[in-house]
Backbone as JSON Lines, residues from 0, in Angstrom:
{"i":0,"aa":"M","n":[0.86,-1.18,0.0],"ca":[0.0,0.0,0.0],"c":[0.89,1.23,0.0]}
{"i":1,"aa":"S","n":[0.59,2.09,-0.94],"ca":[1.43,3.3,-1.03],"c":[1.07,4.29,0.04]}
{"i":2,"aa":"E","n":[2.11,4.96,0.52],"ca":[1.87,5.95,1.58],"c":[1.26,7.21,0.97]}
{"i":3,"aa":"Q","n":[0.26,7.76,1.68],"ca":[-0.35,9.01,1.24],"c":[0.49,10.19,1.73]}
{"i":4,"aa":"K","n":[0.69,11.12,0.8],"ca":[1.44,12.33,1.19],"c":[0.58,13.19,2.1]}
{"i":5,"aa":"Q","n":[1.2,13.58,3.21],"ca":[0.46,14.4,4.18],"c":[0.41,15.84,3.69]}
{"i":6,"aa":"Q","n":[-0.81,16.4,3.57],"ca":[-0.98,17.78,3.13],"c":[-0.63,18.73,4.28]}
{"i":7,"aa":"P","n":[0.08,19.85,3.94],"ca":[0.41,20.81,5.0],"c":[-0.85,21.41,5.59]}
{"i":8,"aa":"E","n":[-0.8,21.6,6.88],"ca":[-1.95,22.17,7.58],"c":[-2.16,23.61,7.2]}
{"i":9,"aa":"K","n":[-3.4,23.94,6.86],"ca":[-3.73,25.33,6.57],"c":[-3.86,26.11,7.88]}
{"i":10,"aa":"P","n":[-3.37,27.36,7.86],"ca":[-3.51,28.14,9.09],"c":[-4.98,28.35,9.41]}
{"i":11,"aa":"S","n":[-5.26,28.31,10.66],"ca":[-6.65,28.5,11.08],"c":[-7.08,29.93,10.87]}
{"i":12,"aa":"R","n":[-8.38,30.14,10.8],"ca":[-8.9,31.5,10.65],"c":[-8.51,32.38,11.82]}
{"i":13,"aa":"A","n":[-8.48,31.81,12.99],"ca":[-8.11,32.58,14.19],"c":[-6.68,33.08,14.09]}
{"i":14,"aa":"A","n":[-5.78,32.22,13.59],"ca":[-4.37,32.62,13.45],"c":[-4.24,33.73,12.42]}
{"i":15,"aa":"N","n":[-4.99,33.59,11.32],"ca":[-4.95,34.65,10.31],"c":[-5.43,35.98,10.87]}
{"i":16,"aa":"R","n":[-6.49,35.9,11.65],"ca":[-7.03,37.13,12.24],"c":[-6.01,37.78,13.17]}
{"i":17,"aa":"R","n":[-5.29,36.95,13.93],"ca":[-4.28,37.47,14.85],"c":[-3.17,38.18,14.08]}
{"i":18,"aa":"R","n":[-2.69,37.51,12.99],"ca":[-1.63,38.12,12.2],"c":[-2.08,39.44,11.59]}
{"i":19,"aa":"F","n":[-3.29,39.44,11.07],"ca":[-3.82,40.67,10.46],"c":[-3.94,41.79,11.49]}
{"i":20,"aa":"G","n":[-4.37,41.4,12.7],"ca":[-4.53,42.39,13.77],"c":[-3.21,43.03,14.16]}
{"i":21,"aa":"V","n":[-2.17,42.17,14.27],"ca":[-0.84,42.69,14.63],"c":[-0.32,43.62,13.56]}
{"i":22,"aa":"A","n":[-0.46,43.21,12.29],"ca":[0.02,44.05,11.17],"c":[-0.72,45.37,11.13]}
{"i":23,"aa":"A","n":[-2.02,45.33,11.35],"ca":[-2.82,46.56,11.32],"c":[-2.41,47.5,12.45]}
{"i":24,"aa":"A","n":[-2.17,46.92,13.64],"ca":[-1.77,47.74,14.78],"c":[-0.43,48.42,14.53]}
{"i":25,"aa":"L","n":[0.52,47.67,13.95],"ca":[1.83,48.25,13.64],"c":[1.7,49.37,12.62]}
{"i":26,"aa":"A","n":[0.82,49.17,11.63],"ca":[0.62,50.2,10.61],"c":[0.04,51.47,11.22]}
{"i":27,"aa":"V","n":[-0.92,51.3,12.13],"ca":[-1.53,52.46,12.79],"c":[-0.5,53.21,13.62]}
{"i":28,"aa":"L","n":[0.33,52.46,14.36],"ca":[1.37,53.1,15.17],"c":[2.35,53.87,14.3]}
{"i":29,"aa":"A","n":[2.71,53.31,13.16],"ca":[3.64,53.99,12.25],"c":[3.04,55.29,11.74]}
{"i":30,"aa":"V","n":[1.75,55.22,11.37],"ca":[1.08,56.44,10.87],"c":[1.0,57.49,11.96]}
{"i":31,"aa":"L","n":[0.62,57.06,13.18],"ca":[0.52,58.01,14.28],"c":[1.86,58.64,14.59]}
{"i":32,"aa":"A","n":[2.91,57.83,14.56],"ca":[4.25,58.36,14.83],"c":[4.63,59.39,13.78]}
{"i":33,"aa":"G","n":[4.32,59.09,12.53],"ca":[4.64,60.03,11.46],"c":[3.86,61.31,11.59]}
{"i":34,"aa":"V","n":[2.56,61.17,11.88],"ca":[1.73,62.37,12.03],"c":[2.19,63.19,13.22]}
{"i":35,"aa":"Y","n":[2.49,62.54,14.32],"ca":[2.95,63.28,15.51],"c":[4.24,64.01,15.22]}
{"i":36,"aa":"G","n":[5.17,63.3,14.56],"ca":[6.45,63.93,14.26],"c":[6.29,65.14,13.38]}
{"i":37,"aa":"I","n":[5.5,65.01,12.29],"ca":[5.28,66.13,11.39],"c":[4.55,67.25,12.11]}
{"i":38,"aa":"G","n":[3.54,66.89,12.89],"ca":[2.78,67.91,13.61],"c":[3.64,68.67,14.58]}
{"i":39,"aa":"H","n":[4.55,67.98,15.23],"ca":[5.44,68.63,16.19],"c":[6.34,69.65,15.48]}
{"i":40,"aa":"L","n":[6.85,69.27,14.31],"ca":[7.71,70.19,13.57],"c":[6.92,71.39,13.09]}
{"i":41,"aa":"R","n":[5.68,71.14,12.65],"ca":[4.86,72.24,12.16],"c":[4.46,73.17,13.3]}
{"i":42,"aa":"S","n":[4.23,72.61,14.5],"ca":[3.78,73.44,15.61],"c":[4.86,74.4,16.07]}
{"i":43,"aa":"N","n":[6.11,74.06,15.88],"ca":[7.18,74.97,16.29],"c":[8.39,74.79,15.39]}
{"i":44,"aa":"P","n":[8.3,75.3,14.16],"ca":[9.42,75.14,13.22],"c":[10.64,75.96,13.61]}
{"i":45,"aa":"D","n":[10.47,76.92,14.56],"ca":[11.58,77.81,14.95],"c":[12.31,77.33,16.2]}
{"i":46,"aa":"A","n":[11.97,76.15,16.7],"ca":[12.52,75.69,17.97],"c":[14.05,75.71,17.98]}
{"i":47,"aa":"A","n":[14.67,75.14,16.97],"ca":[16.13,75.07,16.94],"c":[16.76,76.43,16.69]}
{"i":48,"aa":"A","n":[16.21,77.17,15.71],"ca":[16.79,78.46,15.34],"c":[16.69,79.48,16.47]}
{"i":49,"aa":"C","n":[15.67,79.35,17.3],"ca":[15.43,80.34,18.36],"c":[15.8,79.83,19.75]}
{"i":50,"aa":"R","n":[16.56,78.76,19.81],"ca":[16.93,78.18,21.11],"c":[17.63,79.19,22.01]}
{"i":51,"aa":"Q","n":[18.57,79.98,21.44],"ca":[19.32,80.94,22.26],"c":[18.4,82.02,22.83]}
{"i":52,"aa":"A","n":[17.41,82.46,22.05],"ca":[16.48,83.48,22.53],"c":[15.66,82.94,23.7]}
{"i":53,"aa":"V","n":[15.23,81.69,23.6],"ca":[14.46,81.09,24.69],"c":[15.32,80.94,25.94]}
{"i":54,"aa":"E","n":[16.59,80.57,25.76],"ca":[17.5,80.47,26.9],"c":[17.72,81.84,27.54]}
{"i":55,"aa":"T","n":[17.85,82.87,26.71],"ca":[17.98,84.23,27.25],"c":[16.74,84.61,28.02]}
{"i":56,"aa":"A","n":[15.57,84.29,27.47],"ca":[14.3,84.59,28.15],"c":[14.24,83.94,29.52]}
{"i":57,"aa":"A","n":[14.69,82.71,29.6],"ca":[14.67,82.01,30.89],"c":[15.6,82.68,31.9]}
{"i":58,"aa":"R","n":[16.75,83.17,31.43],"ca":[17.7,83.8,32.33],"c":[17.21,85.16,32.85]}
{"i":59,"aa":"I","n":[16.47,85.89,32.02],"ca":[16.02,87.23,32.45],"c":[14.66,87.19,33.13]}
{"i":60,"aa":"A","n":[14.0,86.04,33.12],"ca":[12.65,85.93,33.7],"c":[12.57,86.46,35.13]}
{"i":61,"aa":"P","n":[13.56,86.19,36.01],"ca":[13.46,86.72,37.38],"c":[13.45,88.25,37.44]}
{"i":62,"aa":"L","n":[13.87,88.92,36.38],"ca":[13.9,90.39,36.37],"c":[12.59,90.99,35.87]}
{"i":63,"aa":"A","n":[11.66,90.16,35.45],"ca":[10.37,90.65,34.97],"c":[9.45,90.89,36.17]}
{"i":64,"aa":"H","n":[9.72,91.96,36.87],"ca":[8.92,92.31,38.06],"c":[8.82,93.82,38.16]}
{"i":65,"aa":"G","n":[8.08,94.29,39.14],"ca":[7.95,95.73,39.34],"c":[7.34,96.42,38.12]}
{"i":66,"aa":"E","n":[8.05,97.39,37.58],"ca":[7.54,98.19,36.46],"c":[7.44,97.39,35.16]}
{"i":67,"aa":"V","n":[8.1,96.25,35.09],"ca":[8.04,95.43,33.86],"c":[7.51,94.03,34.16]}
{"i":68,"aa":"A","n":[6.68,93.93,35.2],"ca":[6.15,92.62,35.61],"c":[5.27,91.99,34.55]}
{"i":69,"aa":"A","n":[4.71,92.8,33.68],"ca":[3.79,92.26,32.67],"c":[4.5,91.63,31.48]}
{"i":70,"aa":"L","n":[5.82,91.66,31.46],"ca":[6.53,91.04,30.34],"c":[6.35,89.53,30.39]}
{"i":71,"aa":"A","n":[5.9,88.97,29.27],"ca":[5.78,87.51,29.15],"c":[7.0,87.01,28.4]}
{"i":72,"aa":"V","n":[7.89,86.33,29.1],"ca":[9.11,85.84,28.45],"c":[8.78,84.65,27.56]}
{"i":73,"aa":"A","n":[9.54,84.5,26.51],"ca":[9.29,83.42,25.54],"c":[9.5,82.06,26.18]}
{"i":74,"aa":"Q","n":[8.55,81.17,25.96],"ca":[8.64,79.79,26.46],"c":[9.08,78.84,25.35]}
{"i":75,"aa":"T","n":[8.74,79.18,24.13],"ca":[9.12,78.36,22.97],"c":[9.66,79.28,21.88]}
{"i":76,"aa":"G","n":[10.39,78.7,20.95],"ca":[11.0,79.5,19.9],"c":[9.97,80.12,18.97]}
{"i":77,"aa":"F","n":[10.14,81.41,18.68],"ca":[9.27,82.11,17.74],"c":[10.09,83.16,16.99]}
{"i":78,"aa":"R","n":[10.23,82.96,15.69],"ca":[10.92,83.96,14.87],"c":[9.91,85.03,14.48]}
{"i":79,"aa":"V","n":[10.2,86.26,14.88],"ca":[9.29,87.36,14.61],"c":[9.26,87.6,13.1]}
{"i":80,"aa":"P","n":[8.06,87.74,12.5],"ca":[7.99,88.0,11.05],"c":[8.83,89.22,10.68]}
{"i":81,"aa":"D","n":[9.33,89.22,9.46],"ca":[10.17,90.33,9.01],"c":[9.28,91.51,8.63]}
{"i":82,"aa":"L","n":[8.78,92.18,9.67],"ca":[7.83,93.27,9.5],"c":[8.42,94.4,8.66]}
{"i":83,"aa":"A","n":[7.6,94.98,7.81],"ca":[8.04,96.08,6.96],"c":[7.31,97.37,7.35]}
{"i":84,"aa":"F","n":[8.05,98.46,7.41],"ca":[7.5,99.77,7.73],"c":[8.42,100.81,7.11]}
{"i":85,"aa":"K","n":[8.17,102.09,7.34],"ca":[8.98,103.14,6.72],"c":[9.68,103.98,7.76]}
{"i":86,"aa":"D","n":[10.81,104.57,7.35],"ca":[11.51,105.49,8.24],"c":[11.04,106.92,7.96]}
{"i":87,"aa":"D","n":[11.64,107.88,8.63],"ca":[11.19,109.26,8.52],"c":[11.3,109.79,7.1]}
{"i":88,"aa":"A","n":[12.25,109.26,6.33],"ca":[12.44,109.71,4.94],"c":[11.53,108.98,3.96]}
{"i":89,"aa":"G","n":[10.77,108.0,4.45],"ca":[9.87,107.25,3.58],"c":[10.47,105.99,3.0]}
{"i":90,"aa":"A","n":[11.7,105.66,3.37],"ca":[12.34,104.44,2.87],"c":[11.81,103.23,3.62]}
{"i":91,"aa":"V","n":[11.63,102.13,2.92],"ca":[11.13,100.91,3.54],"c":[12.21,100.26,4.39]}
{"i":92,"aa":"R","n":[11.85,99.93,5.6],"ca":[12.75,99.22,6.52],"c":[12.08,97.93,6.97]}
{"i":93,"aa":"T","n":[12.88,96.94,7.33],"ca":[12.35,95.7,7.89],"c":[13.17,95.32,9.12]}
{"i":94,"aa":"L","n":[12.66,94.4,9.9],"ca":[13.38,93.98,11.1],"c":[14.75,93.39,10.77]}
{"i":95,"aa":"T","n":[14.88,92.85,9.57],"ca":[16.17,92.29,9.17],"c":[17.27,93.35,9.22]}
{"i":96,"aa":"D","n":[16.9,94.61,9.05],"ca":[17.89,95.7,9.09],"c":[18.61,95.77,10.44]}
{"i":97,"aa":"W","n":[17.98,95.2,11.48],"ca":[18.58,95.23,12.82],"c":[19.12,93.87,13.23]}
{"i":98,"aa":"R","n":[19.25,92.96,12.27],"ca":[19.78,91.64,12.6],"c":[21.17,91.78,13.18]}
{"i":99,"aa":"G","n":[21.42,91.12,14.29],"ca":[22.7,91.25,15.0],"c":[22.58,92.13,16.23]}
{"i":100,"aa":"R","n":[21.45,92.83,16.35],"ca":[21.19,93.66,17.54],"c":[19.97,93.16,18.28]}
{"i":101,"aa":"T","n":[19.9,93.46,19.56],"ca":[18.67,93.25,20.31],"c":[17.79,94.47,20.06]}
{"i":102,"aa":"V","n":[16.52,94.23,19.81],"ca":[15.58,95.32,19.48],"c":[14.4,95.29,20.44]}
{"i":103,"aa":"L","n":[14.02,96.47,20.92],"ca":[12.76,96.6,21.64],"c":[11.79,97.22,20.64]}
{"i":104,"aa":"L","n":[10.95,96.38,20.05],"ca":[10.0,96.81,19.03],"c":[8.71,97.24,19.71]}
{"i":105,"aa":"N","n":[8.3,98.47,19.45],"ca":[7.1,99.01,20.08],"c":[6.16,99.54,19.01]}
{"i":106,"aa":"L","n":[4.89,99.13,19.1],"ca":[3.85,99.65,18.2],"c":[2.98,100.62,18.98]}
{"i":107,"aa":"W","n":[2.79,101.83,18.41],"ca":[2.06,102.86,19.13],"c":[1.23,103.71,18.17]}
{"i":108,"aa":"A","n":[0.31,104.48,18.75],"ca":[-0.53,105.38,17.95],"c":[-0.92,106.56,18.83]}
{"i":109,"aa":"T","n":[-1.19,107.69,18.2],"ca":[-1.52,108.89,18.98],"c":[-2.91,108.78,19.61]}
{"i":110,"aa":"W","n":[-3.8,107.95,19.04],"ca":[-5.12,107.78,19.62],"c":[-5.11,106.87,20.84]}
{"i":111,"aa":"C","n":[-3.97,106.29,21.13],"ca":[-3.8,105.37,22.27],"c":[-3.18,106.15,23.43]}
{"i":112,"aa":"V","n":[-3.98,106.45,24.44],"ca":[-3.5,107.25,25.58],"c":[-2.33,106.6,26.29]}
{"i":113,"aa":"P","n":[-2.38,105.29,26.61],"ca":[-1.21,104.66,27.25],"c":[0.05,104.73,26.38]}
{"i":114,"aa":"C","n":[-0.13,104.7,25.06],"ca":[1.03,104.8,24.16],"c":[1.7,106.15,24.32]}
{"i":115,"aa":"R","n":[0.9,107.2,24.34],"ca":[1.45,108.55,24.46],"c":[2.21,108.72,25.78]}
{"i":116,"aa":"K","n":[1.65,108.14,26.84],"ca":[2.31,108.24,28.15],"c":[3.62,107.45,28.18]}
{"i":117,"aa":"E","n":[3.69,106.4,27.39],"ca":[4.86,105.53,27.39],"c":[6.03,106.07,26.59]}
{"i":118,"aa":"M","n":[5.76,106.91,25.6],"ca":[6.8,107.35,24.68],"c":[8.01,108.01,25.36]}
{"i":119,"aa":"P","n":[7.83,108.89,26.35],"ca":[9.01,109.47,27.01],"c":[9.91,108.41,27.66]}
{"i":120,"aa":"A","n":[9.3,107.35,28.21],"ca":[10.1,106.28,28.83],"c":[10.89,105.52,27.77]}
{"i":121,"aa":"L","n":[10.29,105.27,26.62],"ca":[11.0,104.6,25.54],"c":[12.14,105.48,25.02]}
{"i":122,"aa":"D","n":[11.88,106.79,24.95],"ca":[12.9,107.73,24.51],"c":[14.09,107.72,25.48]}
{"i":123,"aa":"A","n":[13.78,107.7,26.78],"ca":[14.83,107.69,27.8],"c":[15.6,106.37,27.78]}
{"i":124,"aa":"L","n":[14.91,105.26,27.5],"ca":[15.58,103.96,27.43],"c":[16.57,103.96,26.27]}
{"i":125,"aa":"Q","n":[16.16,104.51,25.13],"ca":[17.06,104.59,24.0],"c":[18.27,105.45,24.33]}
{"i":126,"aa":"A","n":[18.05,106.54,25.07],"ca":[19.16,107.43,25.45],"c":[20.15,106.7,26.36]}
{"i":127,"aa":"K","n":[19.63,105.82,27.24],"ca":[20.48,105.12,28.19],"c":[21.21,103.93,27.58]}
{"i":128,"aa":"L","n":[20.51,103.16,26.76],"ca":[21.06,101.87,26.31],"c":[21.31,101.78,24.81]}
{"i":129,"aa":"G","n":[20.87,102.75,24.05],"ca":[21.05,102.68,22.6],"c":[22.5,102.52,22.21]}
{"i":130,"aa":"S","n":[22.79,101.56,21.32],"ca":[24.17,101.28,20.91],"c":[24.14,100.42,19.66]}
{"i":131,"aa":"D","n":[25.32,99.94,19.26],"ca":[25.37,99.03,18.12],"c":[24.87,97.64,18.5]}
{"i":132,"aa":"K","n":[24.51,97.45,19.78],"ca":[23.96,96.18,20.23],"c":[22.46,96.25,20.54]}
{"i":133,"aa":"F","n":[21.93,97.48,20.61],"ca":[20.52,97.62,21.02],"c":[19.9,98.88,20.45]}
{"i":134,"aa":"Q","n":[18.62,98.77,20.08],"ca":[17.86,99.95,19.64],"c":[16.38,99.76,19.95]}
{"i":135,"aa":"V","n":[15.76,100.87,20.38],"ca":[14.31,100.92,20.48],"c":[13.78,101.29,19.1]}
{"i":136,"aa":"V","n":[12.93,100.45,18.55],"ca":[12.31,100.71,17.25],"c":[10.81,100.89,17.5]}
{"i":137,"aa":"A","n":[10.38,102.14,17.59],"ca":[8.98,102.46,17.85],"c":[8.3,102.78,16.53]}
{"i":138,"aa":"V","n":[7.3,101.99,16.18],"ca":[6.61,102.14,14.89],"c":[5.21,102.7,15.12]}
{"i":139,"aa":"N","n":[4.95,103.85,14.57],"ca":[3.63,104.47,14.69],"c":[2.68,103.87,13.65]}
{"i":140,"aa":"I","n":[1.43,103.59,14.08],"ca":[0.47,102.99,13.15],"c":[-0.76,103.87,12.95]}
{"i":141,"aa":"D","n":[-0.64,105.2,13.15],"ca":[-1.75,106.09,12.8],"c":[-2.06,105.94,11.32]}
{"i":142,"aa":"T","n":[-3.33,105.86,10.98],"ca":[-3.7,105.62,9.59],"c":[-4.3,106.85,8.91]}
{"i":143,"aa":"R","n":[-4.37,107.98,9.61],"ca":[-4.99,109.16,9.0],"c":[-3.98,110.28,8.78]}
{"i":144,"aa":"D","n":[-3.9,111.22,9.71],"ca":[-3.03,112.38,9.53],"c":[-1.57,111.98,9.77]}
{"i":145,"aa":"P","n":[-0.73,111.93,8.74],"ca":[0.66,111.48,8.92],"c":[1.51,112.46,9.71]}
{"i":146,"aa":"Q","n":[1.06,113.7,9.83],"ca":[1.84,114.7,10.54],"c":[1.55,114.69,12.05]}
{"i":147,"aa":"R","n":[0.41,114.16,12.42],"ca":[0.02,114.19,13.82],"c":[1.02,113.49,14.74]}
{"i":148,"aa":"P","n":[1.47,112.28,14.44],"ca":[2.45,111.63,15.34],"c":[3.77,112.39,15.42]}
{"i":149,"aa":"R","n":[4.2,112.97,14.32],"ca":[5.43,113.76,14.35],"c":[5.27,114.98,15.27]}
{"i":150,"aa":"N","n":[4.12,115.63,15.16],"ca":[3.86,116.79,16.02],"c":[3.83,116.39,17.49]}
{"i":151,"aa":"F","n":[3.2,115.24,17.75],"ca":[3.13,114.76,19.15],"c":[4.52,114.51,19.72]}
{"i":152,"aa":"L","n":[5.37,113.82,18.97],"ca":[6.72,113.51,19.46],"c":[7.51,114.78,19.72]}
{"i":153,"aa":"K","n":[7.34,115.76,18.86],"ca":[8.04,117.03,19.04],"c":[7.56,117.73,20.3]}
{"i":154,"aa":"Q","n":[6.25,117.76,20.5],"ca":[5.68,118.41,21.69],"c":[6.06,117.67,22.97]}
{"i":155,"aa":"A","n":[6.19,116.34,22.88],"ca":[6.52,115.53,24.06],"c":[8.02,115.57,24.36]}
{"i":156,"aa":"G","n":[8.8,116.19,23.51],"ca":[10.25,116.28,23.74],"c":[10.99,114.99,23.46]}
{"i":157,"aa":"V","n":[10.39,114.12,22.63],"ca":[11.05,112.85,22.28],"c":[12.1,113.14,21.21]}
{"i":158,"aa":"S","n":[13.37,112.91,21.54],"ca":[14.44,113.3,20.63],"c":[15.44,112.18,20.33]}
{"i":159,"aa":"H","n":[15.38,111.09,21.07],"ca":[16.36,110.02,20.89],"c":[15.84,108.87,20.03]}
{"i":160,"aa":"L","n":[14.54,108.83,19.81],"ca":[13.96,107.76,19.01],"c":[13.93,108.14,17.54]}
{"i":161,"aa":"A","n":[14.37,107.23,16.68],"ca":[14.18,107.43,15.25],"c":[12.7,107.24,14.95]}
{"i":162,"aa":"Y","n":[12.2,107.94,13.94],"ca":[10.77,107.86,13.63],"c":[10.52,106.8,12.57]}
{"i":163,"aa":"F","n":[9.61,105.86,12.9],"ca":[9.19,104.82,11.97],"c":[7.66,104.78,11.95]}
{"i":164,"aa":"W","n":[7.09,104.46,10.81],"ca":[5.64,104.5,10.7],"c":[5.11,103.49,9.68]}
{"i":165,"aa":"D","n":[3.84,103.13,9.88],"ca":[3.15,102.22,8.97],"c":[1.69,102.64,8.95]}
{"i":166,"aa":"D","n":[1.33,103.47,7.99],"ca":[-0.04,104.0,7.97],"c":[-1.07,102.98,7.49]}
{"i":167,"aa":"S","n":[-0.63,101.76,7.17],"ca":[-1.57,100.68,6.86],"c":[-1.87,99.83,8.1]}
{"i":168,"aa":"A","n":[-1.04,100.02,9.15],"ca":[-1.17,99.23,10.39],"c":[-0.98,97.74,10.15]}
{"i":169,"aa":"Q","n":[-0.33,97.37,9.05],"ca":[-0.14,95.96,8.73],"c":[0.8,95.29,9.73]}
{"i":170,"aa":"V","n":[1.75,96.05,10.29],"ca":[2.65,95.44,11.27],"c":[1.86,94.92,12.46]}
{"i":171,"aa":"F","n":[0.85,95.68,12.88],"ca":[0.02,95.23,13.99],"c":[-0.79,94.0,13.6]}
{"i":172,"aa":"E","n":[-1.39,94.03,12.41],"ca":[-2.2,92.9,11.96],"c":[-1.37,91.62,11.85]}
{"i":173,"aa":"T","n":[-0.14,91.75,11.37],"ca":[0.73,90.58,11.23],"c":[1.05,89.97,12.59]}
{"i":174,"aa":"L","n":[1.37,90.82,13.57],"ca":[1.65,90.3,14.9],"c":[0.39,89.77,15.58]}
{"i":175,"aa":"K","n":[-0.73,90.38,15.28],"ca":[-2.0,89.9,15.83],"c":[-2.3,88.5,15.32]}
{"i":176,"aa":"E","n":[-2.11,88.28,14.02],"ca":[-2.33,86.96,13.43],"c":[-1.39,85.91,14.03]}
{"i":177,"aa":"A","n":[-0.2,86.35,14.44],"ca":[0.76,85.43,15.05],"c":[0.51,85.24,16.54]}
{"i":178,"aa":"G","n":[-0.5,85.92,17.08],"ca":[-0.83,85.8,18.49],"c":[0.09,86.59,19.4]}
{"i":179,"aa":"K","n":[0.73,87.64,18.84],"ca":[1.68,88.43,19.62],"c":[1.22,89.86,19.85]}
{"i":180,"aa":"A","n":[0.04,90.22,19.37],"ca":[-0.49,91.57,19.58],"c":[-1.98,91.48,19.85]}
{"i":181,"aa":"F","n":[-2.41,92.1,20.93],"ca":[-3.83,92.04,21.3],"c":[-4.42,93.43,21.48]}
{"i":182,"aa":"G","n":[-3.59,94.43,21.61],"ca":[-4.05,95.8,21.8],"c":[-2.87,96.73,21.69]}
{"i":183,"aa":"M","n":[-3.08,97.96,22.12],"ca":[-2.02,98.96,22.02],"c":[-1.73,99.54,23.4]}
{"i":184,"aa":"P","n":[-0.45,99.8,23.71],"ca":[0.72,99.48,22.89],"c":[1.1,98.0,22.97]}
{"i":185,"aa":"T","n":[1.86,97.55,22.0],"ca":[2.42,96.21,21.98],"c":[3.94,96.33,21.87]}
{"i":186,"aa":"T","n":[4.65,95.58,22.7],"ca":[6.12,95.65,22.68],"c":[6.7,94.24,22.64]}
{"i":187,"aa":"L","n":[7.67,94.05,21.78],"ca":[8.4,92.77,21.72],"c":[9.89,93.05,21.9]}
{"i":188,"aa":"I","n":[10.54,92.24,22.72],"ca":[12.0,92.25,22.77],"c":[12.45,91.15,21.82]}
{"i":189,"aa":"V","n":[13.2,91.56,20.81],"ca":[13.61,90.65,19.74],"c":[15.12,90.47,19.79]}
{"i":190,"aa":"G","n":[15.58,89.22,19.8],"ca":[17.01,88.94,19.87],"c":[17.73,89.19,18.55]}
{"i":191,"aa":"P","n":[19.05,89.12,18.56],"ca":[19.86,89.39,17.36],"c":[19.56,88.5,16.16]}
{"i":192,"aa":"H","n":[18.97,87.32,16.41],"ca":[18.65,86.41,15.32],"c":[17.19,86.55,14.86]}
{"i":193,"aa":"G","n":[16.51,87.58,15.37],"ca":[15.13,87.82,14.95],"c":[14.11,87.03,15.73]}
{"i":194,"aa":"C","n":[14.49,86.46,16.87],"ca":[13.57,85.63,17.65],"c":[13.07,86.37,18.89]}
{"i":195,"aa":"E","n":[11.85,86.06,19.28],"ca":[11.22,86.67,20.44],"c":[11.94,86.28,21.73]}
{"i":196,"aa":"I","n":[12.22,87.29,22.57],"ca":[12.71,87.05,23.92],"c":[11.57,87.28,24.91]}
{"i":197,"aa":"G","n":[10.75,88.28,24.64],"ca":[9.62,88.56,25.51],"c":[8.63,89.48,24.83]}
{"i":198,"aa":"T","n":[7.39,89.47,25.32],"ca":[6.32,90.3,24.76],"c":[5.59,91.02,25.89]}
{"i":199,"aa":"M","n":[5.28,92.28,25.66],"ca":[4.55,93.08,26.64],"c":[3.26,93.58,26.01]}
{"i":200,"aa":"A","n":[2.14,93.29,26.65],"ca":[0.85,93.84,26.23],"c":[0.54,94.99,27.18]}
{"i":201,"aa":"G","n":[0.51,96.22,26.63],"ca":[0.27,97.38,27.47],"c":[1.55,98.16,27.73]}
{"i":202,"aa":"P","n":[1.44,99.29,28.42],"ca":[2.6,100.17,28.63],"c":[3.47,99.72,29.8]}
{"i":203,"aa":"A","n":[4.68,100.27,29.84],"ca":[5.58,100.01,30.96],"c":[6.52,101.19,31.13]}
{"i":204,"aa":"E","n":[7.06,101.33,32.31],"ca":[8.08,102.36,32.56],"c":[9.44,101.77,32.19]}
{"i":205,"aa":"W","n":[9.71,101.77,30.9],"ca":[10.91,101.11,30.4],"c":[12.21,101.74,30.88]}
{"i":206,"aa":"A","n":[12.17,103.02,31.23],"ca":[13.4,103.68,31.67],"c":[13.59,103.6,33.18]}
{"i":207,"aa":"S","n":[12.68,102.9,33.88],"ca":[12.83,102.71,35.32],"c":[13.99,101.76,35.6]}
{"i":208,"aa":"D","n":[14.39,101.67,36.87],"ca":[15.47,100.74,37.23],"c":[15.11,99.31,36.81]}
{"i":209,"aa":"D","n":[13.84,98.94,37.02],"ca":[13.4,97.59,36.64],"c":[13.54,97.37,35.14]}
{"i":210,"aa":"G","n":[13.08,98.37,34.36],"ca":[13.13,98.24,32.92],"c":[14.55,98.19,32.38]}
{"i":211,"aa":"V","n":[15.41,99.07,32.9],"ca":[16.8,99.12,32.43],"c":[17.54,97.83,32.77]}
{"i":212,"aa":"K","n":[17.32,97.31,33.96],"ca":[17.99,96.07,34.36],"c":[17.55,94.9,33.48]}
{"i":213,"aa":"L","n":[16.25,94.83,33.21],"ca":[15.75,93.72,32.4],"c":[16.28,93.8,30.97]}
{"i":214,"aa":"V","n":[16.19,94.98,30.36],"ca":[16.65,95.12,28.98],"c":[18.17,94.93,28.89]}
{"i":215,"aa":"S","n":[18.89,95.46,29.87],"ca":[20.35,95.28,29.88],"c":[20.71,93.8,29.95]}
{"i":216,"aa":"A","n":[19.97,93.06,30.76],"ca":[20.22,91.61,30.87],"c":[19.92,90.91,29.55]}
{"i":217,"aa":"A","n":[18.87,91.35,28.88],"ca":[18.54,90.75,27.58],"c":[19.65,91.0,26.57]}
{"i":218,"aa":"I","n":[20.19,92.22,26.57],"ca":[21.26,92.57,25.64],"c":[22.52,91.76,25.94]}
{"i":219,"aa":"N","n":[22.87,91.65,27.21],"ca":[24.14,91.03,27.6],"c":[24.08,89.51,27.66]}
{"i":220,"aa":"N","n":[22.88,88.94,27.67],"ca":[22.79,87.48,27.78],"c":[22.68,86.79,26.44]}
{"i":221,"aa":"V","n":[22.47,87.55,25.36],"ca":[22.35,86.9,24.06],"c":[23.73,86.52,23.54]}
{"i":222,"aa":"Q","n":[23.75,85.53,22.66],"ca":[25.0,85.05,22.09],"c":[25.27,85.74,20.77]}
């Protein structure tokens, strides 16, 4: 009698289901990992480029008290958009023009009472700390009478600040869209690489001892 060849056992349905389940689970994990990784990069594409600014923010955080207690120091990297505005002669300027310096960027308008009160302090801060390492860049966003802000600065005795303006107020809208401007005045301390060190919503006595110490620390702590 000839021997019958034994047929190989077919895998059971249960085994097939188990294999399919494992493969599906691995595929889902791979997709989730990819989505998470891409999402993380998209959520903060400036993390690496702005690392030094965030480290500076952490070092000066203890100085954000008293007259400058409202300063919100940067927690994550944020490269400030390359805002465009004009100088007193009408030439277009952008934040890139100050790359390599720490900048205290201030947006103001004559219709903003706190802004008007703040301008002498910003002028005094520029007089005290202005250098090739630091500048106060105050941008006026009045959209009507272009001569009114100039007249106000002259009457207020502001003489150390260069005059910058944007009668379209686009600089404010751009920062608002980025979640960095909610009202007037708005102030950002921007590091030499164009990254946020801190943001202030509302006015401050920038030329006070508290303000000078904080800004000086920001200037001296950057790389």
